N, C-alpha and C positions, 0 to 999 in steps of 0.2 A: 503494498500498500504504501502512495508515497505521502509526503510530506503534507502536500495543499489538501488531499483526501482526508488525510488525518484531522487536520486543521479542521475542515468543515464537517465531519462526524464529530468533533468534540464538541463546536459550536451548535450542531444542530441536538447534540444531548442537553446541553444548556436548557437550550429556551423549549424544548418539547416535554415542558414539566406544566402540572397545574395552576402552579406562579406566574407563567409567564401568560397562558392563554385567559386568567382572572385576574389582571392587574394585581399581581401582587408582588411578591420581593425573591428575588433571586440573590443567594449572598456567596463568592468562591472566595477561596485563596490568593492572595496573589500571587505567592511563589508558586503556584497550581497554574496559573494562566500564564505566568511568564514561561513556563517549562513546556507546556503543550500547545498557546496557541502563542503567544505574546500579545502585550499590551495592544498593542496598536491595530490587531486585528479584534480583539473586542471592541475596543471602542467604535471602530466602522461598523461591527455591527447591531453595538444598542445603537448609533446612531440612525442608521439602516430603518432601524424596527421603531425610531420615534421613542425610544425610552430615555430614562433617566438613570448616569452612573454615577456613583460616591467612592471614593476610596477613604479606608481607614486606615489604619496602623498596619493591619492584614490581611484586609479583605474587602474586595470589591463589592457591594450591595447594589442590583441593578433593579429600580423601580419600574416596573414592568409598565407603565402606562404616559402617556406624555405631559400629562396635567402637571402644574407646576408642584414645585417641591419646597416646603418649608423645614430650615433649622430651628428649633423650638429654644435651644439652651444650648 
């Protein structure tokens, strides 16, 4: 399997979950994203879907809708 196909499969697995289809949230460790597909590939896919991406110390949090997100504290 090519690297490109592996990346597509990994992204498909992330976004083929209930949270992605019900305006929920998805969390992935940054180190896993870097190892599997690279940060830029994740950013491109999140933008393509119109979702929001938040980076914390160890995790990416994907908000699976295009409505505004507010950090309250």
